[in-house]
C-alpha positions in Angstrom: 8.6 -64.8 -16.2 6.9 -63.2 -13.2 10.1 -63.7 -11.2 12.1 -61.8 -13.8 9.6 -58.9 -13.8 9.7 -58.8 -10.0 13.5 -58.6 -10.0 13.4 -55.8 -12.7 10.9 -53.9 -10.6 13.0 -54.2 -7.4 16.2 -53.2 -9.4 14.3 -50.2 -10.8 13.2 -49.1 -7.3 16.7 -49.4 -5.9 18.3 -47.5 -8.8 15.7 -44.8 -9.1 15.3 -43.8 -5.5 17.1 -40.8 -4.3 16.9 -37.8 -2.0 18.2 -34.3 -2.2 19.2 -32.1 0.8 20.2 -28.5 0.2 21.3 -26.4 3.0 22.2 -22.7 3.2 23.3 -20.2 5.7 20.3 -18.2 6.9 20.5 -14.5 7.6 18.1 -11.6 7.7 17.6 -9.8 4.4 18.2 -6.1 4.7 17.8 -4.1 1.6 18.5 -0.4 1.5 18.0 1.8 -1.6 19.6 5.2 -1.8 19.1 7.5 -4.7 20.8 10.7 -5.6 17.8 12.1 -7.5 16.4 15.4 -6.4 13.2 16.9 -7.5 12.7 20.6 -8.0 9.2 21.6 -7.0 7.4 24.9 -7.7 5.0 25.5 -4.9 2.0 27.8 -5.2 1.8 29.4 -1.7 -1.1 31.6 -2.6 -3.6 28.7 -3.0 -4.3 26.0 -0.4 -5.8 22.8 -1.7 -8.6 21.1 0.3 -9.7 17.5 0.1 -12.0 15.3 2.1 -12.9 11.6 2.3 -15.2 9.5 4.5 -16.0 5.9 5.0 -18.5 3.9 7.0 -17.6 0.6 8.6 -19.8 -2.2 10.0 -18.4 -3.3 13.4 -15.3 -1.3 12.7 -14.1 -4.0 10.2 -16.2 -4.2 7.1 -16.3 -1.1 4.9 -19.8 -0.4 3.6 -19.2 3.0 2.0 -16.1 4.9 1.0 -13.9 6.3 -1.7 -12.0 4.0 -4.1 -9.4 6.4 -5.6 -6.2 6.9 -3.8 -3.0 8.9 -4.2 0.2 6.9 -3.8 2.6 8.0 -1.1 0.1 9.7 1.2 -1.6 8.5 4.4 0.1 5.3 5.3 -1.5 1.9 6.0 -4.8 0.8 7.4 -8.3 2.3 7.4 -7.1 5.8 8.3 -4.2 5.7 5.9 -6.5 4.8 3.0 -8.8 7.7 3.9 -5.9 10.1 4.1 -4.7 8.9 0.7 -8.2 9.3 -0.8 -8.5 12.9 0.6 -5.0 13.7 -0.8 -6.1 12.4 -4.2 -9.1 14.7 -4.2 -7.0 17.7 -3.1 -4.4 17.1 -5.8 -7.1 16.8 -8.5 -8.4 20.3 -7.5 -5.1 21.9 -8.3 -2.8 22.1 -11.3 0.2 20.4 -9.7 1.6 17.0 -9.3 1.9 16.7 -5.5 0.4 18.0 -2.3 3.0 19.9 -0.3 2.9 20.0 3.5 -0.4 18.1 3.9 -2.1 18.5 7.2 -4.9 16.0 8.1 -7.9 16.2 10.4 -9.5 12.9 11.3 -12.9 12.5 13.0 -14.3 9.2 14.1 -18.0 8.8 15.0 -19.6 5.7 16.4 -23.3 4.8 16.2 -24.8 2.1 18.4 -21.5 0.2 18.5 -22.4 -1.1 15.1 -21.4 1.6 12.6 -18.2 3.6 12.7 -17.9 6.7 10.4 -14.5 8.2 9.7 -14.1 11.7 8.1 -10.8 12.9 7.0 -9.9 16.4 5.7 -6.6 17.5 4.3 -5.1 20.9 3.5 -1.9 21.5 1.6 -0.2 23.5 -1.1 -0.2 22.8 -4.8 3.2 21.6 -6.0 4.3 21.2 -9.6 7.5 19.1 -10.2 9.6 21.1 -12.6 12.6 18.8 -12.9 14.2 15.7 -11.5 18.0 15.6 -11.3 
């Protein structure tokens, strides 16, 4: 009986073993999106919006203090980018529009005892209201 079980076990292993190999042609993925949408923006040139943001970093890496609300599409990446985005968010909130037109940033970095770094960002721009998107 043990001999029969052993043969069944060996037969099961031979039949059930298998391997799969899938290959494909590798190439870089390049995605480009083009849109024909155009936005019409009404810009109030009589009123400039101002916004500011600041953050304190420990050893230049760990944020201790700073803003946590950001405007998408402004500022870019990294510490400075987030501060620019937070300043733009505050400026847009002060106006009646949807976007900040022609933003101009001022960035000041201060270091204290090589331990703390304080970044201050100010932004100025015009209040823009999107009237239509075609």
